[in-house]
C-alpha positions in Angstrom: 36.0 16.5 46.2 32.8 16.6 48.1 29.2 16.3 47.2 27.2 19.6 47.3 24.2 19.4 49.6 21.1 20.0 47.7 19.2 21.3 50.8 21.5 24.4 51.2 21.0 25.8 47.7 19.6 23.5 45.0 20.5 25.6 42.0 24.1 26.2 43.3 24.5 22.5 44.2 23.4 21.3 40.7 25.6 23.9 39.1 28.6 22.8 41.2 28.1 19.2 40.2 27.8 20.0 36.5 30.7 22.4 36.3 33.1 20.0 38.1 33.6 22.0 41.3 31.7 19.2 43.3 31.7 15.4 42.9 27.9 15.5 42.6 25.0 16.3 44.8 23.8 15.0 48.2 20.1 14.5 48.2 18.0 14.1 51.4 15.6 11.2 51.2 13.2 9.9 53.8 11.2 7.3 52.0 7.8 6.6 53.6 9.1 6.1 57.1 10.5 9.6 57.8 14.0 8.3 58.6 16.3 10.9 56.9 19.4 9.8 54.8 21.5 11.5 52.2 22.0 9.9 48.9 25.2 10.7 47.0 24.6 11.3 43.2 27.7 11.6 41.1 27.8 14.2 38.4 28.2 11.4 35.8 24.9 9.8 37.0 23.1 13.2 36.8 24.4 13.8 33.3 23.5 10.3 32.2 20.0 10.6 33.6 19.4 13.9 31.8 20.7 12.6 28.5 18.7 9.4 28.6 15.5 11.3 29.5 16.0 13.7 26.6 16.6 10.7 24.3 13.4 9.0 25.5 11.3 12.1 25.2 12.4 12.9 21.7 14.8 15.8 22.3 15.7 18.7 24.6 13.1 21.1 25.8 12.5 24.0 28.2 11.3 22.9 31.6 8.8 24.1 34.2 10.0 23.4 37.8 6.9 22.4 39.7 8.5 20.1 42.3 10.6 21.0 45.3 14.1 21.9 44.1 15.7 20.3 47.2 14.4 16.9 46.2 15.7 14.7 43.4 12.7 15.3 41.1 13.2 19.1 41.2 17.0 18.8 41.1 16.8 16.8 37.9 14.5 19.3 36.3 17.2 22.0 37.0 19.9 19.7 35.7 18.1 18.8 32.5 17.4 22.5 31.6 21.0 23.5 32.5 22.6 20.8 30.5 20.4 21.6 27.5 21.0 25.3 27.8 17.2 25.6 27.8 14.8 27.9 29.6 13.7 27.1 33.1 10.6 28.6 34.7 9.6 27.9 38.3 6.3 28.0 40.2 6.2 30.6 43.0 6.5 29.5 46.6 3.3 28.6 48.3 0.4 26.1 47.7 0.2 24.5 44.3 -2.7 25.9 42.2 -3.8 25.6 38.6 -3.6 29.4 38.2 0.0 29.6 39.4 0.9 26.7 37.1 -0.7 28.4 34.1 1.1 31.7 34.9 4.5 29.9 35.2 3.8 27.9 32.0 3.0 31.1 30.1 6.5 32.4 30.8 8.2 29.6 28.9 9.3 30.3 25.4 7.6 28.7 22.4 8.8 25.3 21.3 9.1 22.0 23.1 8.4 22.1 26.8 8.4 19.5 29.6 7.3 19.3 33.2 7.5 16.8 36.1 4.6 16.5 38.4 3.3 14.2 41.2 -0.2 12.6 40.8 -1.9 15.1 43.2 -0.7 18.0 41.1 -1.9 16.3 37.9 -5.3 15.6 39.4 -5.7 19.3 40.5 -4.8 20.5 37.0 -7.2 18.2 35.2 -10.0 19.3 37.6 -9.5 23.0 36.6 -10.2 24.4 33.1 -7.3 26.8 33.3 -5.1 24.0 34.5 -6.1 21.6 31.7 -5.4 24.3 29.1 -2.0 25.0 30.5 -1.2 21.3 30.7 -2.1 20.8 27.1 0.8 23.1 26.1 3.4 20.6 27.3 5.0 18.0 25.0 5.8 15.7 27.9 4.3 15.6 31.4 6.4 13.2 33.6 4.3 11.9 36.6 6.0 9.9 39.3 6.3 9.7 43.1 3.2 7.5 43.5 0.8 5.4 41.5 -1.4 7.4 39.0 -5.1 7.0 39.7 -6.2 8.2 36.3 -6.9 5.1 34.1 -6.9 7.2 30.9 -4.5 10.2 31.4 -3.8 12.8 28.7 -1.5 11.7 25.8 1.5 13.7 27.0 1.6 12.0 30.4 4.5 9.7 30.9 4.4 7.5 34.0 7.8 7.4 35.6 9.3 5.1 38.2 12.5 5.7 40.2 13.9 7.1 43.4 16.7 9.3 44.8 19.1 6.4 44.4 18.5 6.3 40.6 18.5 10.1 39.9 14.7 10.0 40.0 12.7 8.4 37.2 14.6 5.7 35.2 11.7 3.6 34.0 9.2 5.4 31.7 5.8 3.8 31.1 7.2 0.5 32.3 10.2 0.5 30.0 13.7 1.3 31.4 15.7 4.1 29.9 18.5 3.1 27.5 21.3 1.5 29.4 19.2 1.0 32.6 18.6 -2.6 33.6 15.7 -3.8 35.7 15.0 -7.2 37.1 12.8 -8.7 39.8 14.6 -11.0 42.3 13.4 -14.2 43.8 12.2 -12.1 46.8 9.9 -10.2 44.5 11.9 -6.9 44.9 12.7 -4.7 42.0 16.4 -4.2 41.3 17.9 -1.5 39.1 21.4 -1.2 37.5 22.9 1.3 35.0 24.6 4.6 34.7 22.1 6.6 36.8 22.8 4.8 40.1 24.0 6.7 43.2 27.5 6.2 44.6 25.9 5.3 47.9 24.8 6.9 51.1 26.5 9.6 53.1 26.3 7.5 56.3 28.3 4.7 54.5 25.7 2.0 54.9 25.3 0.7 51.4 23.6 -2.6 52.1 20.9 -1.7 49.6 23.4 -2.1 46.8 24.6 -5.5 45.6 27.0 -6.7 43.0 26.2 -9.8 41.0 28.5 -11.1 38.2 30.2 -7.7 38.1 27.0 -5.7 37.8 26.1 -3.3 40.6 22.4 -3.2 41.5 20.2 -1.1 43.8 17.8 -3.3 45.6 14.6 -1.3 46.0 11.9 -1.7 48.7 9.3 -2.2 45.9 7.7 -5.4 44.8 7.2 -5.8 41.0 6.6 -8.0 38.1 8.1 -8.0 34.6 5.4 -8.4 31.9 6.5 -8.6 28.3 9.7 -6.7 29.1 7.9 -3.9 31.1 7.9 -3.3 34.8 4.7 -3.4 36.8 5.2 -2.1 40.4 3.0 -3.8 43.0 3.9 -1.6 45.9 6.4 -1.6 48.7 7.4 -4.9 50.3 7.0 -3.4 53.8 3.5 -2.2 53.0 2.1 -5.7 52.3 -0.8 -6.6 54.6 -1.1 -10.2 55.7 -4.8 -10.9 56.5 -5.9 -14.4 57.1 -2.8 -15.8 55.3 -3.6 -13.7 52.2 -1.0 -11.1 51.1 -2.7 -7.8 50.1 -1.0 -5.0 48.2 -2.4 -1.6 49.4 -1.6 0.2 46.1 -4.4 -1.5 44.1 -7.0 -0.6 46.8 -5.8 3.0 47.1 -6.1 3.5 43.4 -9.6 2.2 43.4 -10.6 4.6 46.2 -8.9 7.6 44.5 -10.7 6.8 41.2 -13.9 6.9 43.2 -13.1 10.5 44.2 -11.0 10.3 47.3 -8.4 13.1 47.3 -5.9 10.5 48.8 -6.1 7.2 50.4 -3.8 5.2 52.7 -4.6 1.5 53.1 -3.0 -0.1 56.1 -3.1 -3.2 58.2 -4.1 -3.0 61.8 -3.8 -5.9 64.3 -6.6 -8.3 64.4 -6.8 -11.3 66.9 -8.5 -13.6 64.3 -7.0 -12.6 61.0 -3.6 -11.3 62.0 -4.2 -8.0 60.3 -7.3 -6.2 59.2 -7.4 -4.0 56.1 -8.4 -0.4 56.9 -8.5 2.6 54.5 -7.7 6.1 55.7 -9.4 8.4 53.3 -9.0 12.1 52.6 -11.7 14.0 50.7 -15.4 14.5 50.4 -16.7 11.4 48.8 -19.7 9.5 50.0 -19.7 6.0 51.5 -21.7 4.5 48.6 -19.1 5.6 46.0 -16.3 4.1 48.1 -18.2 0.9 48.6 -18.8 0.6 44.8 -15.1 1.3 44.1 -14.0 -1.8 45.9 -16.7 -4.2 44.8 -14.5 -5.7 42.0 -11.6 -6.3 44.3 -10.9 -9.7 45.9 -12.7 -10.2 49.2 -9.5 -10.0 51.2 -8.7 -6.6 49.6 -11.9 -4.9 50.6 -11.4 -2.5 53.5 -13.1 -3.6 56.7 -13.4 0.0 57.7 -13.0 3.5 56.4 -11.4 6.1 58.5 -12.0 9.7 57.3 -9.4 12.4 57.9 -8.9 16.0 56.9 -5.4 15.3 55.6 -3.5 12.1 55.0 -0.3 12.2 57.1 2.8 12.9 55.0 6.6 13.0 55.6 8.6 16.2 55.3 9.3 15.2 51.7 5.6 15.0 50.9 5.3 11.2 50.7 2.5 9.3 52.5 3.5 8.6 56.1 2.2 5.1 56.5 3.2 4.6 60.1 1.2 7.7 61.0 -1.7 6.6 58.9 -1.6 3.2 60.6 -1.6 4.9 64.0 -4.7 6.9 63.0 -6.4 3.7 61.9 -5.5 1.8 65.0 -6.6 4.7 67.2 -10.1 4.5 65.8 -10.2 0.9 67.0 -9.7 1.8 70.7 
């Protein structure tokens, strides 16, 4: 039995996986480097993820599909609604707007309702009165895909962590879903085990999975720490900037810049003959230099960007994630 490709027809692929006519779904993932791969998610993993999510959120609900259906976040919204026999409303094609979100939300029936968003969508909704009102009608607002800049988000917001290889979010507000195990290895990388894991990759290269004492783990590319049983993600291992022997995690700096008003920020390291790498911030949005400077005052000296490069749009991969190699190229180009 084959895995149904999500890209061809997301709704049909999810339906095939859940009714047993396919082994599961094949989800395209590109990470932040743009290199495409297909992740194979078994039907059992999809079912487990949906059930564990419902349990964590306090029960089944109708769902609003606000994420691309051909990516794991959107596919899991479809699966959760289908397995619960609940209503599913989707945003129309086109740019994400608060008005479109409010219209789609109004079509959901009364009762419990949930939605999954990325941080940029949440930020746009909170900046618009109509968007804020619509957002307030949801019992749970799952936000994942990147770090959340809002220090004090609305009560319904649940910060999620996961990836295609784990059926999307499997850690909610730092705590793993029931049955999901998280640990940080000696190399600092986050490892995840449990019933939501992928079967592997379509290309057969499953080096990212390891089995230790009979337990199969997915070794992520993220660095993290466990604090009082909760996971704190520091950022991707391959994004760490080594400047003058000090290892700098871009995520902390990016959040500071976004809290200062930047629409998005990509902090990268560019070659430096003296320090090895120099910290440079590529910033999207109309925010003045004084606000950006004030935002990084409380950071360690090594974390403060040596230069700000302003762009109309932060480069992104086809999947919508920040394209760091492209951002690094922009930052390096400014040095020439």
